[in-house]
N, C-alpha and C positions, 0 to 999 in steps of 0.2 A: 545446525547450520546458521551461520551469522545472518543477522538481519539489521540493516542500517539504512538510514534515510538515502544513501547513494545507490544502494542495490535492492530494488523492489523484489519481493518474493512472489513467484508464480507457482500456484498449485496446478499440476496437470493431473486430470483424472481420466485415464484411458486404460481400458482392459487389454487392448492388443499390444504385446510387448514391442513389436517393431514400430508401431506409431508412437508409443510412449518414448522410445529411445530417440527417434527423430525430433520430437518436440523438445525433449530434455536437452539434447545436443545443440539445437538451434537457439533455444532460449538462453542457455548458458553462454553461447557465442555472442549473444546480443548484450551480455553483462548482467543478466538477471540471476538471482538466487532461485533454484528450482527445487521443488519437492514434488514427489509423484505418488499417486494412488491408483490401484488397480481395480478397486470397486468402491461402491458407495459407502459402506460403513467405514472404511479406511479414509475415505475423503472427508467425511464428517469429523472424524477424530482429528485429522490433521488441520482442519479449519480451526478447531479449538486450540490446538497445540501451537500451530505456526502463525495464525493470524495473517494469512497471505494478503497481498495487495490486490491480487487478481486471480480468478480461477478460469482455467481452460477446461471445459466439462464435456465429456462425451455423453450423448443422449442415452445410448444402449450400454447399459453396464449390468453385470451379474448382481442379483440382489436388488437393492435400492436403484431405481433408474435416475439418470441424470436429471430428468425433468422434475422428479420428486425431490432430489437434493436441492435443486434450484428453488423449488417452491418452499422448502423448509428454510433455506438460508434468507430468502427475501421476506419471510414473516417474522424473523427475529430482528430485534432493534440493533444487537450488537453485530449482525452480519450483513444486514440488508444493503449497506453501503459498498460492499465488495463487489466490483464488477464481475459479471459472469459472461464468458464467451462459450456459447453452446456449439459443439461439434455434432453433426448429424448427417448420415447418408439419406435422411428423409428430405426430399427436395420439393415436396408439394407445398403449395402456399399455405394450406390449412395447417401443416406441421410448423411451418416457420411462424405463423401467427400464434400458434398455441405456445411454442417456445418462448416468443417475446412476451406474450401475455402472462406467462408463468413468472416473469420477472428477468429473463435473460437480457443482458444489456446488448448483445450481438449475437448473430446466428450465422454460422459458417457451414456450408454444405461440403460433405466429403464426395469425391477427393478434392482437396484444397491446395492452393498454392501456399508454401511455407512462408514466402516473402510477404504475401498479402496478410497471412495470419499474424506475423510479426508486427506488420504495420497496424493491424486492428489492436493488438495487445498495447503497443505504444500509444495508440489514440485513446484507449480506455484509461490508461495511466495518466495521460495528460489531464484528463478530467479530475481524477481523485488524488494524484500526487504529482502536481505540475513541476516541481522542482527536479524530479528524477529525469525529466527530459529537457533540462535547462531553461525553464521558463522563469520569468521575472515575477516574484511575488511582492504584494503590497498590502500592508495594513496600516491605515491611518497615514502618518507621515514616515513609517519605516518601509524601506524598499529593499528587497533582497534579490540580488542577481545570482541565480544558481550556477550560471555558466562560468562567470568570472569570480565567483565567491566573494563578491563585494556587498557590504551592507551600509546603507546610509540612513540618517534620520534627519529629516528636513535638509539642510544644506550641508550637513556634517557627515563625512565618512566615519564609520565606526570600526574600531579594532576589536575583533573577536578571535578567540582561539577555535581551533577546529571543532572541539567538542561543543562549544557555545554556539558555533555556527549551525551544527546538525541539530541541536535543541531548537534553535530559533526557526530552522527550516520545518521541523516537525510541527512546531505551534502555528506557524504562518500558513501551513497547508490546511489546517482545520482550525481557524480562529473560533474561540467560544468552547471548543471541545476540552473537557477536563481529562487530563492524562495522569494516570497513577504513576508512582515512582517505578513500579515493575514494568509498566508499558513503555515508559520512557528508556529504561535500561535495556529492554529488548530492541527498541527502535534505533536508539543512538549508540549504544555500546556493542550489541549483539548478543545473541542468546548462548553463544559458546565461550563468552568471557565472563568470569565471575567479578562483579564489582558490588561492593556494599551499597545498599539503597541510600545511605546517608551521602554518598558520593554525588547523587543527583542534586541534593540540597546545595552542596557546595558550588556545583557548576550553575545552578539556577541563580545563586548569589552573584556569581561572576556575570552571568548574562544580564541580570538586573542592572548591575553597575555599569557595564559597557552600554546598554541601551540609554541609560540616563547620564552618561558621561558629559554631555553638552546640555543638560538640563532636561525638562519635559517630565511628564508623569510616568510613573512606572506602569507599563501596560501589562505585566504579568500579574496574574491573580492567583493567590493561594487558597485552595478550597479545603478547609479543615477536615481531616479524615479521608480525603479523596485524592488530592494531588494538585496539579498546576494547570492553568489555562492562559491563553492569551486573549484578553479582553473579557 
């Protein structure tokens, strides 16, 4: 399933087929890429394979419970930044507190309003991937407007191709993070499209040229053996 900076991926972990289908349908209608799991083991596997942007996680699952999955994800450096929205029929305050203390970023009690859940998903994504909800990003004197697809540096508008724009969006959402070529391929080109990893280097070169077309230091950093970073 394709993953791009324009279509965040939501992992839905729900063992009830009817509930899973409702969530799948509504999230797709909102423009998200959706992957689903029916149990904890499958969920943990998909987290590794799909690197979702957000997880909607049922507490009560066969095998590994949702609360244990959340605990495992939040103790790993590579997954702790993924927002987790916990779904549960447990409405007692002590359960809500337990869910949040385990690391859940939000807690939704069943039965829930689908519209409210969609709003909560967007709210969490606004925090971790602001460009996906049309927000303006800024790094030093570089400003990226995700809604109008315009980029400026200082007082100068920059001309970027669509791939360079998606690359810059990825970098600006997480300044300082080092992205490997494989991660950039997945994020910018999509997993179901084969592109040689050297293509990343070509587009990084184009992005660098575009960012410096009116002068200024190159803000992109090459990390030998690891990849690229902004700042």
